C-alpha positions in Angstrom: 7.3 52.5 12.4 7.0 51.3 16.0 3.5 50.0 15.2 4.7 47.9 12.3 7.6 46.5 14.4 5.1 45.5 17.1 2.4 44.1 14.7 4.7 41.8 12.7 5.4 39.4 15.5 1.7 39.4 16.6 0.6 38.6 13.0 3.2 35.9 12.7 2.1 34.4 16.0 -1.6 34.4 15.0 -0.6 32.8 11.6 1.3 30.0 13.4 -1.5 29.4 15.9 -3.9 29.1 12.9 -1.6 26.7 11.1 -1.1 24.5 14.1 -4.8 24.6 14.9 -5.7 23.3 11.5 -3.0 20.6 11.8 -4.5 19.4 15.0 -7.8 18.6 13.3 -6.1 16.3 10.8 -5.8 12.5 11.4 -2.0 11.8 11.6 -2.6 8.2 10.3 -4.0 9.5 7.0 -1.2 10.1 4.4 -3.0 10.9 1.2 -1.5 9.1 -1.8 -0.7 11.1 -5.0 -1.6 7.9 -6.9 -5.3 7.8 -6.1 -7.3 7.7 -9.4 -4.0 7.5 -11.3 -2.5 4.6 -13.1 0.0 2.4 -11.3 3.6 3.4 -12.1 5.1 1.1 -14.8 7.2 -1.7 -13.3 8.4 -5.2 -14.3 9.9 -7.0 -11.4 11.5 -10.5 -11.2 9.6 -13.1 -9.3 10.4 -15.1 -6.2 10.0 -18.2 -8.3 10.8 -20.7 -5.6 8.0 -19.5 -3.4 4.9 -21.6 -3.4 2.8 -20.1 -6.2 5.3 -17.3 -6.6 5.2 -17.4 -10.4 7.5 -15.8 -12.9 7.3 -12.2 -11.6 5.0 -9.2 -11.6 4.5 -6.3 -13.9 2.1 -3.3 -13.6 0.2 -4.6 -16.7 -0.6 -7.8 -14.8 -2.8 -5.6 -12.5 -5.2 -4.7 -15.3 -8.4 -6.5 -16.3 -9.8 -7.1 -12.8 -9.8 -5.3 -9.5 -6.9 -6.5 -7.3 -4.9 -5.8 -4.2 -1.2 -5.1 -4.4 0.5 -5.7 -1.1 4.0 -4.5 -0.2 5.6 -6.7 2.5 9.0 -7.9 3.8 10.4 -10.8 5.8 11.8 -8.3 8.3 8.5 -6.5 8.7 7.2 -6.7 12.3 3.6 -6.0 11.4 3.4 -8.3 8.3 2.7 -11.5 10.3 -0.3 -9.7 11.8 -1.7 -8.8 8.4 -0.9 -12.2 6.7 -4.0 -14.1 8.0 -6.2 -11.3 6.6 -4.5 -11.5 3.2 -4.9 -15.3 3.2 -8.6 -14.8 3.9 -9.0 -12.2 1.2 -7.3 -14.6 -1.3 -9.5 -17.5 -0.1 -12.6 -15.3 -0.7 -11.6 -15.1 -4.4 -10.1 -11.6 -4.5 -6.8 -11.4 -6.4 -3.8 -10.5 -4.2 -0.4 -9.7 -5.6 2.8 -9.2 -3.5 6.0 -7.2 -3.8 8.8 -8.0 -1.3 10.4 -4.6 -0.5 14.1 -4.3 0.1 14.3 -8.0 0.9 16.5 -10.8 -0.3 14.6 -13.3 -2.4 15.7 -16.2 -0.3 14.4 -14.4 2.9 11.1 -13.7 1.1 10.8 -17.3 0.0 11.5 -18.6 3.5 9.0 -16.1 5.0 6.3 -17.3 2.5 7.1 -20.9 3.2 6.6 -20.3 6.9 3.5 -18.1 6.8 1.9 -19.4 3.5 1.5 -17.6 0.2 -1.8 -15.8 -0.5 -0.3 -14.1 -3.6 -1.1 -14.9 -7.2 2.3 -13.6 -8.1 5.1 -12.4 -5.8 7.9 -10.1 -7.0 11.2 -8.9 -5.5 11.9 -5.1 -5.3 15.4 -5.5 -3.8 16.6 -2.0 -4.5 13.2 -0.4 -3.5 12.8 1.6 -6.8 9.3 0.4 -7.5 8.3 1.2 -3.9 9.6 4.7 -4.3 7.5 5.1 -7.5 4.5 3.9 -5.5 5.2 6.3 -2.7 5.6 3.5 -0.1 6.6 4.9 3.3 6.9 1.5 5.1 5.6 -2.0 5.2 3.0 -3.3 5.0 1.1 -1.1 2.5 -1.6 -2.2 0.2 -3.0 -0.6 -2.9 -6.4 -1.4 -4.4 -6.2 -1.3 -8.2 -9.3 -1.2 -10.5 -9.6 -3.1 -13.8 -8.0 -0.2 -15.7 -4.9 -0.4 -13.5 -5.7 2.8 -11.6 -5.1 3.1 -7.8 -8.3 3.6 -6.0 -7.3 3.2 -2.4 -4.1 3.0 -0.3 -3.9 1.2 3.1 -0.9 2.2 5.2 -0.1 -0.4 7.8 -1.6 -3.9 8.2 -5.2 -4.6 7.1 -7.3 -5.6 10.0 -10.3 -7.9 9.7 -12.5 -4.9 10.6 -10.9 -2.7 7.8 -11.4 -5.6 5.3 -15.1 -5.9 6.1 -15.9 -2.3 6.6 -13.9 -0.5 3.9 -11.8 -2.6 1.5 -14.2 -5.5 0.8 -17.1 -3.1 -0.1 -14.8 -1.2 -2.4 -13.6 -4.4 -4.1 -17.2 -5.5 -4.6 -18.0 -2.1 -6.1 -15.0 -2.3 -8.4 -16.0 -5.8 -9.5 -19.5 -4.6 -10.3 -18.1 -1.9 -12.5 -15.9 -4.4 -14.3 
């Protein structure tokens, strides 16, 4: 009996060390998305119509037919102005970019897009955050790469840098276009 009482804490300690050791080998920036290779959740959001090029709204079915980027942003987001020139460049290079303003007032989103420019083909308002929850959004900005069938193929957490665009996302978009 004494041996079991002594061994239980030792075994628990070894298990904890192993668990933490494995955790230390993981990249804390990588949060795997449960949506990879799955269809986008169904949504139909109202547009931010007064925004330049904002259009009537955005639905998940809009993101079918050609590979596209779906960017989640907000006027109150500190990192979104960093990413915005990259999104403008992506759009100028002919890749479709769609936007969802997360937990933002439509007027604030319109003002933000007027100030920074609008790279989006359509911009929608997710004021209550329900669609973002369905997408598994943990913060802004986040960007999803969607293939022609409407399946999520990649998720970028945080702003897209010019280097990430060139090294990772642009090649993926080119591959998805070739498959189309």
